[in-house]
C-alpha positions, 0 to 999 in steps of 0.5 A: 500520449503513446501506445496504450499498454495497460489494463485494469480489472473490476473484481466483483462477484456475479450479480453484485453489480446488478444489486448495487448499481442497476437496481439501487440507483435508477434515477439520474439524481441518485447517481449524480449525488454519489459522484458529488460525494466522491468529489467532496471526499477528493477535496474538490472545491467545485463540481460541474455537472453537464446534462446533455441530450444523451449523457451526464458528466460530473467533473471535479477538481479534487485529488484525482487518482493515479493508475494504481489508485484507480485499481486499488480504490475505484475498482475495488468493491466494498473498500471502506476508506475510513477504516483503511486509513483510520481517518474520518476526514479527507487528506488535504482539507480534513473534511468529514468523509462521506464515502462509507461502503465503497459501492457508490461508484457503481451508481452510474450503472443504474441509468447509463450503458457506459461509465467513462472515467478521466482522472489526473492525479494531484500527486504526480499528474498521471493521466488515466482514462478508462471506461466500464461498459455495463453490457460487457460486465454483465456478460462476464457475470453470466459466465460466473467470472468475478474478474471483468477486464476494464479497457484503458483508453488513454494513459500518460505517465506523471507530469509536473505541469499536468498536476495543475489539471488534477481532478476527475470527470465521470461521464455517464453515457447512454442516459435518457435525459429527456425527462430531466427538468434542469430547474427541478434537477438543481432543486432536488440536488440542493435538497440532498446536500448541505455542503454548498450551503454550509461550507464556503469552499464547495460549490456545485453547478448544473449546466453553469447554474448554481444550486438554489438554497434548499431552505427558502421560500415564502415561509410564514414562521421559521424556527429557531429564528422566530423563537421568543425567549419564552419558547427558547426556555421550553427547550432545555437542551438548546445550547445556542442558535448559530447562523439560523440553526438551533444547536442541541445537545443529544446524549453528548452529541450535537444536533443542528436543525431548522424548521419552517412552516409555510403559509399554505399546505406543502404540495411537493412531497419531497419538501414536506417533512424533515430531512436528516443529513449526516456529514452534509449529505442526506441520510433520511428523506423527509419524514415525521419520525413515524409520528402518527396523531395525538399532537397539538397543531396536527394540521401543522404537519401539512405545512412543515418542512425542515432539515436536521444535521446529525453527523454522529449517526455516521461515525465509527461508533454508529451506522444508522444509515441505509445503503442507498441513504434514503432512510435511517434505522429507527429500530436500533436502540439509538434510533428509538431514542432519536425517534422519541426526541424527533417526535417531541421536537415536532410536537413542540414546534407544531404547538408553537406554530398553532399559537403563532398562526392563531395569533396572526389570524386574530390580528387578521381578524381585527382587520377583517372584523372592522367590517362587522364592527358597527354591528358588534358595537350596538350589542350590549357588552356581554353579548358583544363579548360572546359573539366576538369569542365565537368569531375569534375561534373561527379565525383560529381554524388553520384550513379555513379560507377567507371567503368561508370565514367571512360567510360563517361570521356573517351567519353567526352575527345575523343569527344573533341579531335575529335572536334565533340561534343565541343558545347555539352561539353561546354553546360555541363560545363556551366549547373549549376544543372547537374545530371546523367539523364541530362548528359545522355540526352545531350549525347544521342543527340550525341550517334552515334557520340560518338560511332563513336569516340569509334569505330575509336579508337578501330580500331586504337588499333587493327591496333596497335596490328598488328604492335606489332605482326609484331615487335615480328615476326621479333624478334624486342624484348627487348627495342624496344618492351618495349618502344612500350608497354610503349606508348600503355599499353592497348596492354596488356589489356584494363583495363591498358589504363590509366597506365603510365611509372613508374620510382620510383620503379626502384631500388626495381625491380633491387634489387629483380631481382639481388636476385631472377633472377640471372640465365642464363635463365634470362639474356637479360630479359627486365622489364617494370613498369607502374602505375596508382595512387598507383597501379603498373603493372609489365611486364617481357619479357623473353630472346628470345627463352627461354622456361619457366620451373618449376624453372623459375616459382618459381624464378619469384614467389619469385621475385614478392613476394620480390617486393610486400614486399618492396613496403609495407615497403616503406610507404612514397612512392606513389606506394603501391601495385603491382597489377599484374605481367605479364611474357611473353616468346616465349614458355612454357613447355607443361606438367601438372606440369607446367600448375598447377604451372601457375594456382597457380601463377594466383591466386596471379595475376602473369600471365604467357603468350606467345607472341602469347597468349598475342597478340591473347587476345588483338585482341579478346578483342578489336574486341569484343568491336567493334562488340558490337558497330556495333550491337548497330548501325546497320544502321550507315555505318561509323561504319559498314565500320570500 
């Protein structure tokens, strides 16, 4: 390599390095992002990022720099390469240039004590290695000296063979990397750049692992991919849909966007909202164009994520991007028009989301309402329509969980059947704009009456359980007990209240029984199948007097496995899943091996119980419900007397 005889100089006014480097870029992700942008501008096709215990290295395979270019380009503050070259694109690949103000090179000083540059020029193979020590630079700042000597640690003249090794490696030394989670780091980088996702000739890896897709995940709706023709027609400026991006004309400029809605609220702050990208790099962190209230589907903002590409905000005519590329200027005249357009687009898509979600909820309602269908069908047609209207309105509440939905629907139906709250139910059905709070306000007016309905229903159930106990005690087993439970499935557990008799799986159960339960102990057994939606509940009542042993449990296990496998193969059938199987017998052997085997079966939702245990469990659960109501309404004598 020869003796080093060269020196470079950083010429910068005092305190500028503090403002442009140390204070502006205080997170590793911010600093690394700037050097990735440099790699893009240098026409590199690949960037390798290596995070080690006390350093981060960003290596590209771009054009690199000659010794002279290190001085004129890298160590010159505020160089605007676009104006200097008169070009908006890179030299070789003609990529849209990201660098604008010539200050991103100082990003490393926000997190590192030393920045080491190793570069080989594509043009002549010249090698230059130099390092910038922040402590040394700040010493010159303290002396008000604008010239800071930069130490060249290695230099080699141009070499044709070395040209093939062109590129630049930036090492940020003295970095505290202990707080960096590499998976989160990759995800954050993917949200800052669309380059690797949009262009085939650019790839980024962190510790030899590629960045994930930044617009993915279990989204419920994605636009424009999920647009209907009618919805497309509501966006007159929509020119086309290109590879999952909507392409719109905005005042003669192109805006590309894709927006999705998750099924659940977004918990990650950097994902909630719309990011704006210019030339493939983020220019605005996720936001909602300063939107506040007054939109249909207001709750949709909590589920919304999106990306927009607006290259025109970063061209020679406009400069709306802040220096640190975290926000765009919405106060300029162009910015105000962009804001108005963005708000309009959010409002429209949120209304689509609300309608879609409501439709999906209604479809889900049709599945769930099957549990209430028998009760609805006995109502006169006009009454049934009123009650169904209320149930469907409740289904459209975006934040309502399934458990609460089922509870409220059951309250509404019970109240109507008892004839106590009909005026209130009719009022709910006729209310145009109904949300959770308004419904609660209406229901709160009749809280005690609703509670009384529930309390009476629970009391009736407890009496019915007593009747089952009597049937078991008098040995009225087999078909009589089976039919009794068919009519009252909640006897097994409150969560089975909506289940009804299921006949379509009779042959599957029969075949599995013939294969696995062909044994004296299982003669005289009675099976019972109940279903709700696509889920099946199976109950096996063992022959009276039978004491379950280890062999019985193994046979039952294979019996249930075969039924579950058969249901999976029946792809055209409505029943897709055997949720739980109950095995009920007079007694079970009392020893450790039997108890252990029963515990193992429970992990697969195969529950082995005695009649006594089943009845005691049912009574306890419903009595607890009744006690809670009595605690809630201590001054209502009607409830206390139940």
